[in-house]
VEXDREN-40163 format. One record per residue (C-alpha): residue in three letters; z, y, x. Coordinates in steps of 0.001 Angstrom, whole numbers, plus 500000, padded with zeros to 6 digits. Layout:
BEGIN
<residu ala z Z y Y x X>
...
end
This chain:
BEGIN
<residu met z 482678 y 510219 x 483934>
<residu arg z 484111 y 510782 x 487412>
<residu phe z 487809 y 511334 x 487913>
<residu asp z 487508 y 514488 x 490067>
<residu val z 491102 y 515521 x 490805>
<residu lys z 491792 y 517304 x 494088>
<residu ile z 494433 y 516577 x 496702>
<residu ala z 495991 y 519849 x 497845>
<residu gly z 498347 y 518406 x 500446>
<residu val z 499957 y 515220 x 501739>
<residu gly z 503042 y 514331 x 503739>
<residu met z 505156 y 511379 x 504785>
<residu thr z 508043 y 510301 x 506940>
<residu arg z 507684 y 507852 x 509735>
<residu phe z 508223 y 504358 x 508348>
<residu met z 511135 y 502596 x 510044>
<residu lys z 514731 y 501512 x 509467>
<residu tyr z 516963 y 504494 x 508689>
<residu pro z 520595 y 503352 x 508626>
<residu asp z 521817 y 506942 x 508254>
<residu lys z 519241 y 508257 x 505756>
<residu gly z 519065 y 507625 x 502039>
<residu leu z 516513 y 508130 x 499296>
<residu lys z 517287 y 511844 x 499002>
<residu glu z 516651 y 512638 x 502650>
<residu leu z 513503 y 510521 x 502842>
<residu gly z 512041 y 511741 x 499563>
<residu gly z 512872 y 515354 x 500365>
<residu glu z 511230 y 515174 x 503785>
<residu ala z 507958 y 513792 x 502404>
<residu thr z 507918 y 516273 x 499507>
<residu his z 508463 y 519291 x 501763>
<residu ala z 505768 y 518028 x 504151>
<residu ala z 503232 y 517703 x 501316>
<residu leu z 504069 y 521139 x 499916>
<residu thr z 503745 y 522726 x 503361>
<residu asp z 500417 y 520979 x 503851>
<residu ala z 499236 y 522381 x 500512>
<residu gly z 500595 y 525860 x 501171>
<residu leu z 502735 y 525643 x 498028>
<residu glu z 506389 y 526069 x 497062>
<residu leu z 508654 y 523920 x 494906>
<residu ser z 508275 y 526530 x 492171>
<residu asp z 504523 y 525850 x 492009>
<residu leu z 505011 y 522278 x 490765>
<residu asp z 504380 y 521669 x 487062>
<residu ala z 505560 y 518034 x 487029>
<residu ala z 506441 y 515117 x 489300>
<residu val z 505919 y 511372 x 489185>
<residu val z 508218 y 509377 x 491465>
<residu gly z 507523 y 505774 x 492433>
<residu asn z 510327 y 503509 x 493600>
<residu cys z 510758 y 499762 x 493417>
<residu ala z 514146 y 498595 x 494614>
<residu ala z 516759 y 501365 x 494511>
<residu gly z 518602 y 499723 x 491637>
<residu leu z 519117 y 496530 x 493607>
<residu val z 519545 y 497955 x 497102>
<residu thr z 521419 y 501238 x 496534>
<residu gly z 522604 y 500917 x 492919>
<residu gln z 520695 y 504008 x 491783>
<residu glu z 519001 y 503253 x 488477>
<residu ser z 517333 y 505143 x 485648>
<residu ile z 517008 y 508676 x 487062>
<residu arg z 515926 y 508021 x 490640>
<residu gly z 513330 y 510793 x 490750>
<residu gln z 515673 y 513355 x 489230>
<residu val z 518408 y 512500 x 491747>
<residu ile z 516056 y 512614 x 494743>
<residu leu z 514326 y 515858 x 493790>
<residu ala z 517508 y 517617 x 492666>
<residu ser z 518759 y 517223 x 496234>
<residu ile z 516029 y 519644 x 497400>
<residu gly z 516479 y 522039 x 494487>
<residu leu z 513795 y 520759 x 492129>
<residu gly z 514617 y 520313 x 488468>
<residu lys z 513686 y 521581 x 485017>
<residu ile z 510069 y 520327 x 485247>
<residu pro z 509167 y 516921 x 483789>
<residu ile z 510069 y 514187 x 486303>
<residu ile z 508770 y 510737 x 485470>
<residu asn z 510048 y 507577 x 487141>
<residu val z 507636 y 504745 x 487910>
<residu glu z 508622 y 501225 x 488962>
<residu asn z 505676 y 498886 x 489499>
<residu ala z 506608 y 496551 x 492357>
<residu cys z 504710 y 497243 x 495605>
<residu ala z 502190 y 499284 x 493601>
<residu ser z 504825 y 501851 x 492557>
<residu gly z 503437 y 504589 x 494816>
<residu ser z 499797 y 504157 x 493827>
<residu thr z 500830 y 503954 x 490171>
<residu ala z 502687 y 507265 x 490558>
<residu leu z 499528 y 508808 x 492004>
<residu ser z 497344 y 507368 x 489249>
<residu gln z 499650 y 508766 x 486571>
<residu ala z 499818 y 512166 x 488262>
<residu cys z 496010 y 512273 x 488410>
<residu thr z 495748 y 511329 x 484730>
<residu met z 498118 y 514163 x 483787>
<residu val z 496024 y 516689 x 485720>
<residu arg z 492701 y 515285 x 484568>
<residu ala z 493833 y 515427 x 480935>
<residu gly z 494594 y 519119 x 481349>
<residu phe z 498349 y 518933 x 480768>
<residu tyr z 499286 y 520268 x 484212>
<residu asp z 497592 y 521971 x 487181>
<residu val z 499917 y 520933 x 490017>
<residu val z 501700 y 517559 x 490080>
<residu leu z 503725 y 515904 x 492816>
<residu ala z 503247 y 512162 x 493343>
<residu leu z 506087 y 510787 x 495466>
<residu gly z 506773 y 507251 x 496634>
<residu val z 510107 y 506500 x 498286>
<residu glu z 512007 y 503380 x 499289>
<residu lys z 515074 y 502282 x 501194>
<residu leu z 514947 y 498543 x 501716>
<residu thr z 517172 y 498002 x 504726>
<residu his z 520709 y 496901 x 503948>
<residu glu z 523411 y 495159 x 505964>
<residu asp z 523232 y 492384 x 503373>
<residu lys z 519658 y 491088 x 503701>
<residu ala z 520050 y 489143 x 500464>
<residu lys z 519921 y 492476 x 498620>
<residu ser z 516615 y 493369 x 500285>
<residu phe z 515081 y 489988 x 499501>
<residu ala z 516383 y 490142 x 495917>
<residu ala z 514125 y 493142 x 495372>
<residu phe z 511106 y 490932 x 496009>
<residu ala z 512413 y 488063 x 493895>
<residu gly z 512665 y 490490 x 490979>
<residu ala z 508946 y 491289 x 491215>
<residu met z 508056 y 488337 x 489021>
<residu asp z 509223 y 486756 x 485759>
<residu val z 512815 y 485812 x 486585>
<residu asp z 512734 y 483098 x 483928>
<residu glu z 510097 y 481361 x 486041>
<residu leu z 511798 y 482064 x 489366>
<residu ala z 513640 y 478766 x 489813>
<residu glu z 510492 y 476768 x 489125>
<residu met z 508482 y 478898 x 491540>
<residu met z 511091 y 478653 x 494296>
<residu ala z 511108 y 474868 x 493963>
<residu asp z 507320 y 474861 x 494134>
<residu leu z 507332 y 477070 x 497243>
<residu ala z 509979 y 474907 x 498907>
<residu ser z 507864 y 471819 x 498234>
<residu ala z 504754 y 473510 x 499652>
<residu ala z 506664 y 474705 x 502722>
<residu lys z 508074 y 471236 x 503341>
<residu ala z 504597 y 469712 x 503049>
<residu ser z 503358 y 472152 x 505688>
<residu gly z 506174 y 471183 x 508023>
<residu glu z 508490 y 474082 x 507214>
<residu gly z 512030 y 474026 x 505930>
<residu ala z 513775 y 476077 x 503271>
<residu gly z 514160 y 479813 x 503563>
<residu ala z 511997 y 481454 x 500908>
<residu gly z 514001 y 484313 x 499404>
<residu glu z 516851 y 483739 x 501875>
<residu ser z 515689 y 484270 x 505457>
<residu arg z 512321 y 485705 x 504430>
<residu ser z 510646 y 487307 x 501439>
<residu met z 509472 y 484672 x 498974>
<residu phe z 506105 y 486444 x 498945>
<residu met z 505478 y 485317 x 502523>
<residu asp z 505481 y 481762 x 501168>
<residu val z 503030 y 482841 x 498464>
<residu tyr z 500750 y 484352 x 501109>
<residu ala z 501146 y 481309 x 503363>
<residu arg z 499984 y 479032 x 500580>
<residu ala z 497014 y 481319 x 499886>
<residu ala z 496224 y 481250 x 503603>
<residu arg z 496248 y 477457 x 503720>
<residu asp z 493962 y 477352 x 500683>
<residu his z 491575 y 479845 x 502311>
<residu met z 491476 y 477756 x 505470>
<residu ala z 490704 y 474623 x 503462>
<residu asn z 488062 y 476259 x 501258>
<residu tyr z 486231 y 478490 x 503735>
<residu gly z 487094 y 477253 x 507203>
<residu thr z 489118 y 480365 x 508024>
<residu thr z 491135 y 479866 x 511202>
<residu val z 494639 y 480888 x 512195>
<residu glu z 493041 y 482804 x 515077>
<residu gln z 491174 y 484938 x 512523>
<residu phe z 494428 y 485710 x 510717>
<residu ala z 495905 y 486652 x 514088>
<residu ala z 492884 y 488912 x 514728>
<residu val z 493916 y 490997 x 511680>
<residu ser z 497385 y 491558 x 513117>
<residu ala z 496005 y 492331 x 516584>
<residu lys z 493504 y 494833 x 515154>
<residu asn z 496125 y 496561 x 513041>
<residu ser z 498522 y 496668 x 515989>
<residu his z 495871 y 498595 x 517927>
<residu his z 495549 y 501057 x 515056>
<residu gly z 499330 y 501290 x 514690>
<residu ser z 499707 y 502049 x 518400>
<residu leu z 497705 y 505232 x 517723>
<residu asn z 499851 y 506271 x 514733>
<residu pro z 503082 y 508144 x 515550>
<residu arg z 504378 y 507472 x 512009>
<residu ala z 503994 y 503687 x 512264>
<residu gln z 507063 y 501469 x 512298>
<residu phe z 505685 y 499444 x 515223>
<residu gly z 503723 y 500995 x 518094>
<residu gln z 503271 y 498015 x 520397>
<residu glu z 499720 y 496728 x 520747>
<residu leu z 499373 y 492942 x 520439>
<residu ser z 496677 y 490498 x 521478>
<residu val z 495571 y 487588 x 519310>
<residu gln z 497549 y 485315 x 521602>
<residu asp z 500648 y 487488 x 521274>
<residu val z 500430 y 487110 x 517499>
<residu leu z 499970 y 483346 x 517692>
<residu asn z 502905 y 483013 x 520109>
<residu asp z 505268 y 485029 x 517901>
<residu arg z 508116 y 483396 x 515982>
<residu pro z 506892 y 481074 x 513197>
<residu ile z 507808 y 482180 x 509660>
<residu val z 506040 y 479734 x 507341>
<residu ala z 502827 y 477964 x 508334>
<residu pro z 500385 y 479344 x 509271>
<residu leu z 502153 y 482726 x 509430>
<residu thr z 503971 y 484047 x 512459>
<residu arg z 506240 y 487093 x 512329>
<residu ser z 503436 y 489445 x 513422>
<residu met z 501345 y 488287 x 510471>
<residu cys z 504017 y 489469 x 507994>
<residu ser z 504788 y 493048 x 506976>
<residu pro z 508303 y 494221 x 507893>
<residu ile z 511138 y 495545 x 505770>
<residu gly z 511670 y 499261 x 506277>
<residu asp z 512394 y 502649 x 504744>
<residu gly z 510298 y 505745 x 504166>
<residu ala z 508553 y 508106 x 501786>
<residu ala z 505082 y 509527 x 501224>
<residu ala z 503783 y 512222 x 498900>
<residu ala z 500632 y 513900 x 497634>
<residu ile z 500128 y 517099 x 495655>
<residu val z 497303 y 516694 x 493135>
<residu val z 495712 y 519701 x 491490>
<residu ser z 492996 y 520574 x 489029>
<residu asp z 489601 y 521862 x 490187>
<residu gln z 490488 y 525345 x 489014>
<residu lys z 493761 y 525331 x 490928>
<residu ala z 492008 y 524044 x 494038>
<residu arg z 489618 y 526997 x 493869>
<residu glu z 492528 y 529410 x 493389>
<residu leu z 494277 y 527946 x 496425>
<residu gly z 491110 y 528208 x 498494>
<residu ile z 491424 y 524684 x 499884>
<residu ser z 489045 y 524653 x 502853>
<residu arg z 488688 y 520885 x 503233>
<residu pro z 489138 y 519494 x 499723>
<residu val z 489538 y 515773 x 499158>
<residu thr z 488633 y 514595 x 495684>
<residu ile z 490017 y 511533 x 493930>
<residu val z 486835 y 510347 x 492252>
<residu ser z 488272 y 507144 x 490824>
<residu ser z 491641 y 505551 x 490155>
<residu val z 491696 y 502202 x 488368>
<residu met z 494749 y 500116 x 487505>
<residu his z 495015 y 496642 x 485987>
<residu ser z 497796 y 494134 x 485414>
<residu gly z 497681 y 490465 x 486339>
<residu trp z 497217 y 487541 x 484016>
<residu asn z 496549 y 483804 x 484204>
<residu his z 492838 y 484066 x 484865>
<residu ala z 490559 y 481053 x 484880>
<residu leu z 489330 y 479523 x 488128>
<residu gly z 486387 y 481584 x 489324>
<residu glu z 487171 y 484503 x 487008>
<residu pro z 487482 y 487920 x 488728>
<residu asp z 491069 y 488766 x 489664>
<residu thr z 492788 y 492151 x 489543>
<residu val z 491374 y 493321 x 492877>
<residu met z 487809 y 492461 x 491894>
<residu leu z 488216 y 493993 x 488452>
<residu cys z 489719 y 497237 x 489780>
<residu ala z 487145 y 497509 x 492563>
<residu glu z 484181 y 496952 x 490268>
<residu glu z 485369 y 499616 x 487829>
<residu ala z 486308 y 502041 x 490616>
<residu tyr z 482879 y 501758 x 492260>
<residu glu z 481200 y 502330 x 488906>
<residu glu z 483377 y 505327 x 488065>
<residu ala z 482820 y 506862 x 491512>
<residu gly z 479083 y 506142 x 491400>
<residu ile z 479121 y 504342 x 494751>
<residu gly z 479191 y 500816 x 496167>
<residu pro z 481130 y 499161 x 498988>
<residu glu z 478244 y 499949 x 501336>
<residu asp z 479070 y 503656 x 500948>
<residu leu z 482647 y 503360 x 502252>
<residu asp z 483579 y 504810 x 505636>
<residu val z 487255 y 503807 x 505840>
<residu val z 489567 y 501509 x 503858>
<residu glu z 493337 y 501178 x 503537>
<residu leu z 494196 y 497869 x 501873>
<residu his z 497303 y 495905 x 501022>
<residu asp z 497849 y 493716 x 504090>
<residu ala z 501374 y 492600 x 503208>
<residu ser z 500342 y 489594 x 505285>
<residu ala z 497393 y 489084 x 507624>
<residu pro z 495709 y 486584 x 505253>
<residu ala z 495939 y 489160 x 502438>
<residu glu z 493612 y 491467 x 504365>
<residu ile z 491004 y 488760 x 504885>
<residu ile z 491192 y 487703 x 501228>
<residu ala z 490830 y 491344 x 500119>
<residu tyr z 487669 y 491840 x 502170>
<residu asp z 485464 y 489845 x 499830>
<residu ala z 487403 y 490839 x 496681>
<residu leu z 486512 y 494465 x 497489>
<residu gly z 482909 y 493532 x 498219>
<residu leu z 483149 y 494237 x 501949>
<residu cys z 481644 y 490839 x 502780>
<residu pro z 480301 y 487750 x 500998>
<residu lys z 482923 y 485440 x 499508>
<residu gly z 484865 y 483493 x 502099>
<residu glu z 483469 y 485396 x 505090>
<residu gly z 486456 y 487649 x 505741>
<residu gly z 487480 y 485648 x 508800>
<residu pro z 484173 y 486131 x 510630>
<residu leu z 484153 y 489798 x 509527>
<residu val z 487409 y 490662 x 511284>
<residu glu z 486490 y 488494 x 514263>
<residu ser z 483242 y 490468 x 514679>
<residu gly z 485142 y 493725 x 515202>
<residu ala z 483475 y 495373 x 512196>
<residu thr z 486831 y 496405 x 510672>
<residu lys z 488303 y 497829 x 513876>
<residu leu z 488098 y 501484 x 514888>
<residu gly z 484603 y 501938 x 516257>
<residu gly z 483271 y 499179 x 514010>
<residu arg z 481027 y 499421 x 510982>
<residu leu z 483895 y 499833 x 508477>
<residu pro z 487363 y 500443 x 509929>
<residu val z 490138 y 498957 x 507789>
<residu asn z 493807 y 499947 x 507934>
<residu thr z 493414 y 502646 x 510569>
<residu ser z 497062 y 503573 x 509907>
<residu gly z 498142 y 500176 x 511217>
<residu gly z 498363 y 498870 x 507671>
<residu leu z 501468 y 497417 x 506116>
<residu leu z 501716 y 495037 x 509069>
<residu arg z 502310 y 497777 x 511641>
<residu lys z 502767 y 501089 x 509796>
<residu gly z 505382 y 499319 x 507676>
<residu his z 505915 y 498457 x 504021>
<residu pro z 508729 y 500389 x 502293>
<residu val z 507246 y 499153 x 499062>
<residu gly z 507585 y 502165 x 496742>
<residu ala z 506039 y 504443 x 499372>
<residu thr z 503209 y 502178 x 500500>
<residu gly z 500503 y 503187 x 498035>
<residu leu z 500960 y 506901 x 498718>
<residu ala z 501054 y 506339 x 502481>
<residu gln z 497552 y 504893 x 502118>
<residu ile z 496481 y 508129 x 500414>
<residu val z 498028 y 510201 x 503216>
<residu glu z 496013 y 508264 x 505799>
<residu leu z 492746 y 508482 x 503881>
<residu thr z 493177 y 512190 x 503140>
<residu glu z 493726 y 512954 x 506806>
<residu gln z 490774 y 510770 x 507767>
<residu leu z 488454 y 512530 x 505319>
<residu gln z 489659 y 515919 x 506558>
<residu gly z 489030 y 514967 x 510172>
<residu arg z 492656 y 515268 x 511276>
<residu ala z 493656 y 511678 x 512018>
<residu gly z 493859 y 512267 x 515772>
<residu arg z 493192 y 509246 x 517946>
<residu arg z 492648 y 507139 x 514818>
<residu gln z 489862 y 509353 x 513506>
<residu val z 486839 y 507587 x 512019>
<residu glu z 483891 y 509716 x 513038>
<residu gly z 482121 y 511344 x 510094>
<residu ala z 484357 y 509727 x 507448>
<residu arg z 483399 y 510989 x 503993>
<residu val z 484423 y 508217 x 501557>
<residu gly z 487627 y 506173 x 501572>
<residu leu z 489119 y 503419 x 499409>
<residu ala z 492758 y 502396 x 498920>
<residu gln z 493836 y 499067 x 497421>
<residu asn z 497511 y 498566 x 496627>
<residu gly z 499047 y 495759 x 494592>
<residu gly z 502419 y 494286 x 493869>
<residu gly z 504471 y 491647 x 492140>
<residu lys z 503308 y 488385 x 490617>
<residu ser z 502156 y 487713 x 487075>
<residu gly z 500573 y 484388 x 486223>
<residu asn z 498283 y 483467 x 489087>
<residu asp z 497622 y 487076 x 490082>
<residu ala z 499332 y 490259 x 491237>
<residu ala z 501375 y 491915 x 488502>
<residu ala z 499974 y 495395 x 489233>
<residu met z 496874 y 496484 x 491111>
<residu val z 495422 y 499923 x 491838>
<residu val z 492159 y 500827 x 493560>
<residu thr z 491584 y 504499 x 494384>
<residu ile z 488449 y 506088 x 495836>
<residu leu z 488486 y 509452 x 497615>
<residu glu z 485639 y 511645 x 498836>
<residu ala z 485579 y 514574 x 501253>
end
């Protein structure tokens, strides 16, 4: 049975560092933008699901984050549910909002993702990432990462001068290079491609277009990653209003976008060669939507690092296993190519305020499928896929969500 929940409106802030704005301002701006896009008022909302990852560590706000944020714009009384699911917090909020509508409990639900990661004490920002795994295993993992970094010619720094997850991605990149012959130039091609897309997106954190050589010449982070191959720390919010079919008809939505599938799985210690969370979610999402990867027109995926995009290509079925490097090098995933990926600029250039990331993907895809993505528009886009994951559990991501939308 297909999911079939409609998106009535979307909205987001620009992703960047906001020293003078907090969660309330960011969340309120995205919520108002989504309501305006939908032609609705605060009073039309039946419920809200708010995704946030790091407020407890970065700002000290725990427990009632959604209530605090939404009360600041005059929204209360309705059920407000808080979701914390690492970098998949936003997509989890959307998935839960869709489930509530699909089950018939509510007709109009706000899904909001909001994050403020920047802090004068960078240790607080990095602590948010360290908490996205089993803290009892953290010391052992940090020692393992330090050993791997030293072996690759790097020094210490994981969790101190950089997110520990960049070391995780760097190790995955080195493995991919060894197993499939992927080159550092192909990783750099991901960043260059996404920088082109980001240069066309006024809401992207970075607007400068980079060449492959620019990426390779950037400051080294941990081999083989340079700074341009790593997503930045930033702040922002994104929102979507999801409605039932009946409500969509009442509203007279002229260009409806339907969420035809939303699949979520948690990580585990899977056996070598066993499908991981991305593969599992994608397979179920394609089946639920009644389509295959060949039917996709545009994809927003979780490129927290450049290697992550290449690895996700084959996990999502966009290419045969191990051929993600040649795929990006061919230009197939660039605007104008066969299947544009991360037309927003992706996490690498649009930015990665983690709790907002999954919903920002939905904003981009909704606008693409409605033909209003401006200079980033994929001609004739009818079907889009979002993949958003976060945290670490066993040898996999702790949370993974794949969502498929149709015009």
